[in-house]
C-alpha atoms as a printed R data frame, in Angstrom:
    type eleno elety resid chain resno      x      y       z
1   ATOM     1    CA   UNK     A     1 35.909 50.909  -3.740
2   ATOM     2    CA   UNK     A     2 35.609 49.319  -0.683
3   ATOM     3    CA   UNK     A     3 32.367 48.591  -0.283
4   ATOM     4    CA   UNK     A     4 32.830 46.463  -3.033
5   ATOM     5    CA   UNK     A     5 34.689 44.139  -1.589
6   ATOM     6    CA   UNK     A     6 32.598 43.604   1.299
7   ATOM     7    CA   UNK     A     7 29.430 43.112  -1.391
8   ATOM     8    CA   UNK     A     8 31.257 40.764  -4.035
9   ATOM     9    CA   UNK     A     9 30.384 37.703  -1.068
10  ATOM    10    CA   UNK     A    10 27.419 39.588  -0.476
11  ATOM    11    CA   UNK     A    11 26.193 38.627  -4.245
12  ATOM    12    CA   UNK     A    12 28.218 35.605  -4.450
13  ATOM    13    CA   UNK     A    13 25.996 34.098  -1.500
14  ATOM    14    CA   UNK     A    14 22.451 34.622  -2.649
15  ATOM    15    CA   UNK     A    15 23.783 33.723  -6.417
16  ATOM    16    CA   UNK     A    16 24.449 30.619  -4.837
17  ATOM    17    CA   UNK     A    17 21.330 30.590  -2.771
18  ATOM    18    CA   UNK     A    18 19.230 30.913  -5.469
19  ATOM    19    CA   UNK     A    19 20.727 27.993  -7.170
20  ATOM    20    CA   UNK     A    20 20.753 25.566  -4.255
21  ATOM    21    CA   UNK     A    21 17.197 26.794  -3.442
22  ATOM    22    CA   UNK     A    22 16.274 25.950  -7.849
23  ATOM    23    CA   UNK     A    23 18.246 22.700  -7.215
24  ATOM    24    CA   UNK     A    24 16.259 21.658  -4.891
25  ATOM    25    CA   UNK     A    25 12.996 22.387  -5.927
26  ATOM    26    CA   UNK     A    26 13.882 20.269  -8.990
27  ATOM    27    CA   UNK     A    27 14.901 16.966  -6.105
28  ATOM    28    CA   UNK     A    28 11.832 17.887  -5.004
29  ATOM    29    CA   UNK     A    29  9.197 17.759  -7.607
30  ATOM    30    CA   UNK     A    30 11.617 14.615  -9.273
31  ATOM    31    CA   UNK     A    31 10.625 13.208  -6.143
32  ATOM    32    CA   UNK     A    32  6.609 13.846  -6.428
33  ATOM    33    CA   UNK     A    33  6.584 12.510  -9.853
34  ATOM    34    CA   UNK     A    34  8.726  9.412  -9.295
35  ATOM    35    CA   UNK     A    35  6.820  8.482  -5.913
36  ATOM    36    CA   UNK     A    36  3.586  9.448  -8.225
37  ATOM    37    CA   UNK     A    37  3.676  7.359 -10.657
38  ATOM    38    CA   UNK     A    38  6.291  4.482  -9.833
39  ATOM    39    CA   UNK     A    39  5.124  4.161  -6.343
40  ATOM    40    CA   UNK     A    40  1.687  5.427  -6.783
41  ATOM    41    CA   UNK     A    41  2.198  7.058  -3.702
42  ATOM    42    CA   UNK     A    42  2.161 10.988  -2.986
43  ATOM    43    CA   UNK     A    43  4.553 13.067  -0.995
44  ATOM    44    CA   UNK     A    44  2.183 15.114   1.482
45  ATOM    45    CA   UNK     A    45  5.067 18.041   1.504
46  ATOM    46    CA   UNK     A    46  6.107 18.699  -1.935
47  ATOM    47    CA   UNK     A    47  4.313 21.285  -3.362
48  ATOM    48    CA   UNK     A    48  4.133 23.189  -0.349
49  ATOM    49    CA   UNK     A    49  7.830 23.212  -0.404
50  ATOM    50    CA   UNK     A    50  8.123 23.887  -3.840
51  ATOM    51    CA   UNK     A    51  4.931 27.089  -3.177
52  ATOM    52    CA   UNK     A    52  7.725 28.148  -1.102
53  ATOM    53    CA   UNK     A    53 11.152 27.737  -2.050
54  ATOM    54    CA   UNK     A    54  9.540 29.413  -5.392
55  ATOM    55    CA   UNK     A    55  8.456 33.034  -3.179
56  ATOM    56    CA   UNK     A    56 11.929 33.067  -1.840
57  ATOM    57    CA   UNK     A    57 13.304 32.375  -5.599
58  ATOM    58    CA   UNK     A    58 11.813 34.917  -6.818
59  ATOM    59    CA   UNK     A    59 12.333 37.833  -3.828
60  ATOM    60    CA   UNK     A    60 16.156 36.973  -3.350
61  ATOM    61    CA   UNK     A    61 16.048 36.901  -7.821
62  ATOM    62    CA   UNK     A    62 14.336 41.047  -8.003
63  ATOM    63    CA   UNK     A    63 17.411 42.666  -6.537
64  ATOM    64    CA   UNK     A    64 19.866 40.588  -8.203
65  ATOM    65    CA   UNK     A    65 17.820 41.232 -11.891
66  ATOM    66    CA   UNK     A    66 18.077 44.741 -11.034
67  ATOM    67    CA   UNK     A    67 22.023 44.551  -9.585
68  ATOM    68    CA   UNK     A    68 22.387 43.325 -13.040
69  ATOM    69    CA   UNK     A    69 20.472 45.799 -14.670
70  ATOM    70    CA   UNK     A    70 17.923 42.267 -16.656
71  ATOM    71    CA   UNK     A    71 14.428 44.064 -15.793
72  ATOM    72    CA   UNK     A    72 12.599 45.131 -18.302
73  ATOM    73    CA   UNK     A    73 13.696 49.021 -19.399
74  ATOM    74    CA   UNK     A    74 12.529 51.113 -21.752
75  ATOM    75    CA   UNK     A    75 15.099 53.338 -23.043
76  ATOM    76    CA   UNK     A    76 13.804 55.049 -25.873
77  ATOM    77    CA   UNK     A    77 13.476 58.383 -23.351
78  ATOM    78    CA   UNK     A    78 16.311 57.540 -22.115
79  ATOM    79    CA   UNK     A    79 19.122 57.735 -25.179
80  ATOM    80    CA   UNK     A    80 17.430 60.914 -26.019
81  ATOM    81    CA   UNK     A    81 18.343 62.607 -22.782
82  ATOM    82    CA   UNK     A    82 21.498 64.653 -22.471
83  ATOM    83    CA   UNK     A    83 24.652 62.590 -20.122
84  ATOM    84    CA   UNK     A    84 23.795 64.947 -17.379
85  ATOM    85    CA   UNK     A    85 19.669 64.132 -17.693
86  ATOM    86    CA   UNK     A    86 20.535 60.223 -17.981
87  ATOM    87    CA   UNK     A    87 22.839 60.515 -14.897
88  ATOM    88    CA   UNK     A    88 20.176 62.519 -12.874
89  ATOM    89    CA   UNK     A    89 17.513 60.069 -14.437
90  ATOM    90    CA   UNK     A    90 19.033 56.962 -13.383
91  ATOM    91    CA   UNK     A    91 19.705 58.248  -9.509
92  ATOM    92    CA   UNK     A    92 16.012 58.925  -9.576
93  ATOM    93    CA   UNK     A    93 15.307 55.640 -10.323
94  ATOM    94    CA   UNK     A    94 17.952 54.010  -8.225
95  ATOM    95    CA   UNK     A    95 16.598 56.617  -5.436
96  ATOM    96    CA   UNK     A    96 12.887 55.072  -5.908
97  ATOM    97    CA   UNK     A    97 14.356 51.115  -5.943
98  ATOM    98    CA   UNK     A    98 15.851 52.145  -2.382
99  ATOM    99    CA   UNK     A    99 12.224 53.937  -0.964
100 ATOM   100    CA   UNK     A   100 10.787 50.665  -2.564
101 ATOM   101    CA   UNK     A   101 12.942 48.255  -0.831
102 ATOM   102    CA   UNK     A   102 12.347 50.165   2.340
103 ATOM   103    CA   UNK     A   103  9.156 50.272   2.023
104 ATOM   104    CA   UNK     A   104  8.857 47.025   1.335
105 ATOM   105    CA   UNK     A   105 11.021 45.801   4.139
106 ATOM   106    CA   UNK     A   106  8.180 47.336   6.752
107 ATOM   107    CA   UNK     A   107  5.724 45.955   5.304
108 ATOM   108    CA   UNK     A   108  7.823 41.590   5.319
109 ATOM   109    CA   UNK     A   109  8.286 42.723   8.822
110 ATOM   110    CA   UNK     A   110  4.637 43.832   9.932
111 ATOM   111    CA   UNK     A   111  3.132 40.884   7.575
112 ATOM   112    CA   UNK     A   112  6.334 38.016   9.182
113 ATOM   113    CA   UNK     A   113  4.877 39.427  12.639
114 ATOM   114    CA   UNK     A   114  1.809 38.129  11.870
115 ATOM   115    CA   UNK     A   115  2.476 35.697   9.843
116 ATOM   116    CA   UNK     A   116  4.930 34.149  12.551
117 ATOM   117    CA   UNK     A   117  1.784 31.744  14.667
118 ATOM   118    CA   UNK     A   118  0.600 30.400  12.121
119 ATOM   119    CA   UNK     A   119  2.131 26.907  10.910
120 ATOM   120    CA   UNK     A   120  2.324 25.696   6.902
121 ATOM   121    CA   UNK     A   121 -0.393 22.510   7.417
122 ATOM   122    CA   UNK     A   122  2.373 20.625   4.837
123 ATOM   123    CA   UNK     A   123  5.719 21.021   6.180
124 ATOM   124    CA   UNK     A   124  4.612 22.617   9.894
125 ATOM   125    CA   UNK     A   125  7.052 25.259  10.001
126 ATOM   126    CA   UNK     A   126  6.032 28.793  11.107
127 ATOM   127    CA   UNK     A   127  4.575 31.220   7.819
128 ATOM   128    CA   UNK     A   128  7.140 33.411   9.848
129 ATOM   129    CA   UNK     A   129 10.061 31.889   7.769
130 ATOM   130    CA   UNK     A   130  8.121 31.464   4.518
131 ATOM   131    CA   UNK     A   131  7.557 35.836   4.187
132 ATOM   132    CA   UNK     A   132 11.271 36.094   5.814
133 ATOM   133    CA   UNK     A   133 12.310 35.933   1.907
134 ATOM   134    CA   UNK     A   134 10.577 38.595   1.352
135 ATOM   135    CA   UNK     A   135 12.500 40.745   4.306
136 ATOM   136    CA   UNK     A   136 16.102 39.324   3.167
137 ATOM   137    CA   UNK     A   137 15.428 40.048  -0.532
138 ATOM   138    CA   UNK     A   138 14.008 43.555   0.013
139 ATOM   139    CA   UNK     A   139 17.324 44.378   2.555
140 ATOM   140    CA   UNK     A   140 19.419 42.804  -0.632
141 ATOM   141    CA   UNK     A   141 17.692 44.905  -2.720
142 ATOM   142    CA   UNK     A   142 17.745 48.285   0.024
143 ATOM   143    CA   UNK     A   143 22.366 47.222   0.153
144 ATOM   144    CA   UNK     A   144 22.122 46.978  -4.097
145 ATOM   145    CA   UNK     A   145 20.178 50.162  -4.483
146 ATOM   146    CA   UNK     A   146 22.617 51.926  -1.874
147 ATOM   147    CA   UNK     A   147 25.491 50.858  -3.850
148 ATOM   148    CA   UNK     A   148 24.586 51.342  -6.724
149 ATOM   149    CA   UNK     A   149 23.086 54.869  -5.272
150 ATOM   150    CA   UNK     A   150 26.906 55.427  -4.207
151 ATOM   151    CA   UNK     A   151 28.792 53.572  -7.460
152 ATOM   152    CA   UNK     A   152 27.503 56.649  -9.934
153 ATOM   153    CA   UNK     A   153 27.229 59.185  -7.255
154 ATOM   154    CA   UNK     A   154 28.881 61.643  -9.877
155 ATOM   155    CA   UNK     A   155 27.651 62.402 -13.195
156 ATOM   156    CA   UNK     A   156 30.181 60.791 -16.107
Protein backbone atom coordinates (compact mmCIF):
# COMPACT_ATOMS: atom_id res chain seq x y z
CA UNK A 1 0.00 0.00 0.00
CA UNK A 2 1.09 3.56 -0.65
CA UNK A 3 0.41 4.59 2.92
CA UNK A 4 2.96 2.06 4.19
CA UNK A 5 5.68 3.50 1.94
CA UNK A 6 5.07 6.92 3.48
CA UNK A 7 4.73 5.69 7.06
CA UNK A 8 7.65 3.23 7.20
CA UNK A 9 10.24 6.03 7.54
CA UNK A 10 8.07 7.61 10.26
CA UNK A 11 7.94 4.33 12.18
CA UNK A 12 11.70 3.87 11.86
CA UNK A 13 12.39 7.46 12.93
CA UNK A 14 10.25 7.06 16.04
CA UNK A 15 11.95 3.75 16.91
CA UNK A 16 15.42 5.28 16.48
CA UNK A 17 14.37 8.32 18.52
CA UNK A 18 13.33 6.06 21.39
CA UNK A 19 16.68 4.28 21.22
CA UNK A 20 18.61 7.57 21.20
CA UNK A 21 16.65 8.98 24.13
CA UNK A 22 17.21 5.78 26.09
CA UNK A 23 20.94 5.82 25.28
CA UNK A 24 21.15 9.42 26.47
CA UNK A 25 19.38 8.45 29.69
CA UNK A 26 21.93 5.69 30.30
CA UNK A 27 24.88 7.97 29.53
CA UNK A 28 23.62 10.76 31.79
CA UNK A 29 22.90 8.22 34.54
CA UNK A 30 26.41 6.80 34.20
CA UNK A 31 27.96 10.26 34.47
CA UNK A 32 25.76 11.10 37.45
CA UNK A 33 26.84 8.00 39.36
CA UNK A 34 30.49 8.45 38.29
CA UNK A 35 30.55 12.08 39.39
CA UNK A 36 28.88 11.28 42.69
CA UNK A 37 31.20 8.44 43.68
CA UNK A 38 34.47 9.36 41.95
CA UNK A 39 34.44 13.15 42.14
CA UNK A 40 32.13 13.55 45.13
CA UNK A 41 30.12 16.01 43.08
CA UNK A 42 26.60 15.57 41.79
CA UNK A 43 25.18 16.81 38.49
CA UNK A 44 22.33 19.15 39.35
CA UNK A 45 20.37 18.54 36.17
CA UNK A 46 20.74 14.79 35.59
CA UNK A 47 17.70 13.60 37.54
CA UNK A 48 15.45 16.10 35.79
CA UNK A 49 16.85 15.14 32.39
CA UNK A 50 16.20 11.47 33.05
CA UNK A 51 12.69 12.17 34.28
CA UNK A 52 11.85 14.21 31.17
CA UNK A 53 13.46 11.64 28.87
CA UNK A 54 11.36 8.96 30.54
CA UNK A 55 8.22 10.97 29.76
CA UNK A 56 9.24 11.16 26.10
CA UNK A 57 10.06 7.45 25.91
CA UNK A 58 6.68 6.48 27.35
CA UNK A 59 4.79 8.84 25.06
CA UNK A 60 6.58 7.54 21.96
CA UNK A 61 6.53 3.88 22.95
CA UNK A 62 2.76 3.58 23.50
CA UNK A 63 1.96 3.94 19.77
CA UNK A 64 4.91 1.70 18.83
CA UNK A 65 3.55 -1.05 21.08
CA UNK A 66 0.05 -0.51 19.65
CA UNK A 67 1.39 -0.74 16.10
CA UNK A 68 3.13 -4.03 16.91
CA UNK A 69 0.13 -5.35 18.91
CA UNK A 70 2.37 -5.62 21.97
CA UNK A 71 -0.10 -4.25 24.52
CA UNK A 72 -1.51 -6.64 27.04
CA UNK A 73 -4.74 -8.11 25.81
CA UNK A 74 -7.24 -10.76 26.69
CA UNK A 75 -8.06 -12.86 23.69
CA UNK A 76 -10.07 -15.63 25.32
CA UNK A 77 -13.36 -14.06 24.24
CA UNK A 78 -11.91 -12.72 20.98
CA UNK A 79 -10.90 -16.20 19.78
CA UNK A 80 -14.42 -17.49 20.41
CA UNK A 81 -15.92 -14.87 18.08
CA UNK A 82 -16.66 -15.60 14.45
CA UNK A 83 -14.26 -14.16 11.85
CA UNK A 84 -16.74 -11.40 11.00
CA UNK A 85 -17.20 -10.46 14.66
CA UNK A 86 -13.43 -10.55 15.20
CA UNK A 87 -13.11 -8.06 12.35
CA UNK A 88 -15.82 -5.82 13.84
CA UNK A 89 -14.24 -6.07 17.28
CA UNK A 90 -10.81 -5.08 15.94
CA UNK A 91 -12.32 -2.16 14.05
CA UNK A 92 -13.96 -1.05 17.30
CA UNK A 93 -10.65 -1.36 19.17
CA UNK A 94 -8.79 0.61 16.48
CA UNK A 95 -11.50 3.27 16.48
CA UNK A 96 -11.25 3.59 20.26
CA UNK A 97 -7.45 3.98 19.99
CA UNK A 98 -8.04 6.69 17.38
CA UNK A 99 -10.51 8.54 19.62
CA UNK A 100 -8.17 8.14 22.59
CA UNK A 101 -5.35 9.69 20.54
CA UNK A 102 -7.54 12.59 19.40
CA UNK A 103 -8.63 13.36 22.97
CA UNK A 104 -5.06 13.21 24.22
CA UNK A 105 -3.88 15.53 21.43
CA UNK A 106 -6.53 18.06 22.40
CA UNK A 107 -5.67 17.92 26.09
CA UNK A 108 -1.92 17.80 25.55
CA UNK A 109 -2.14 21.00 23.47
CA UNK A 110 -3.96 22.64 26.39
CA UNK A 111 -1.30 21.36 28.78
CA UNK A 112 1.52 22.68 26.58
CA UNK A 113 -0.10 26.11 26.41
CA UNK A 114 -0.28 26.25 30.20
CA UNK A 115 3.21 24.84 30.74
CA UNK A 116 5.09 26.79 28.07
CA UNK A 117 5.68 29.73 30.43
CA UNK A 118 7.05 27.52 33.20
CA UNK A 119 10.76 26.76 33.27
CA UNK A 120 12.24 23.56 34.64
CA UNK A 121 14.53 24.34 37.58
CA UNK A 122 17.39 21.97 36.69
CA UNK A 123 17.63 22.25 32.91
CA UNK A 124 16.13 25.71 32.49
CA UNK A 125 13.97 24.68 29.53
CA UNK A 126 10.32 25.41 28.96
CA UNK A 127 8.01 22.76 30.34
CA UNK A 128 6.15 23.07 27.05
CA UNK A 129 9.05 21.21 25.43
CA UNK A 130 8.83 18.47 28.02
CA UNK A 131 5.11 17.95 27.47
CA UNK A 132 5.38 18.19 23.70
CA UNK A 133 6.42 14.52 23.81
CA UNK A 134 2.84 13.77 24.78
CA UNK A 135 1.58 15.68 21.75
CA UNK A 136 4.01 14.04 19.32
CA UNK A 137 3.35 10.57 20.71
CA UNK A 138 -0.40 10.98 20.40
CA UNK A 139 -0.23 12.39 16.89
CA UNK A 140 1.77 9.27 16.06
CA UNK A 141 -0.90 7.19 17.83
CA UNK A 142 -3.58 8.75 15.61
CA UNK A 143 -1.53 8.04 12.48
CA UNK A 144 -0.98 4.44 13.58
CA UNK A 145 -4.69 3.93 14.37
CA UNK A 146 -5.67 5.36 10.99
CA UNK A 147 -3.17 3.09 9.30
CA UNK A 148 -4.59 0.04 11.09
CA UNK A 149 -8.15 1.07 10.24
CA UNK A 150 -7.26 1.50 6.55
CA UNK A 151 -5.21 -1.70 6.32
CA UNK A 152 -7.92 -3.75 7.93
CA UNK A 153 -10.89 -2.10 6.27
CA UNK A 154 -12.08 -5.34 4.62
CA UNK A 155 -13.16 -8.42 6.56
CA UNK A 156 -11.02 -11.52 6.21
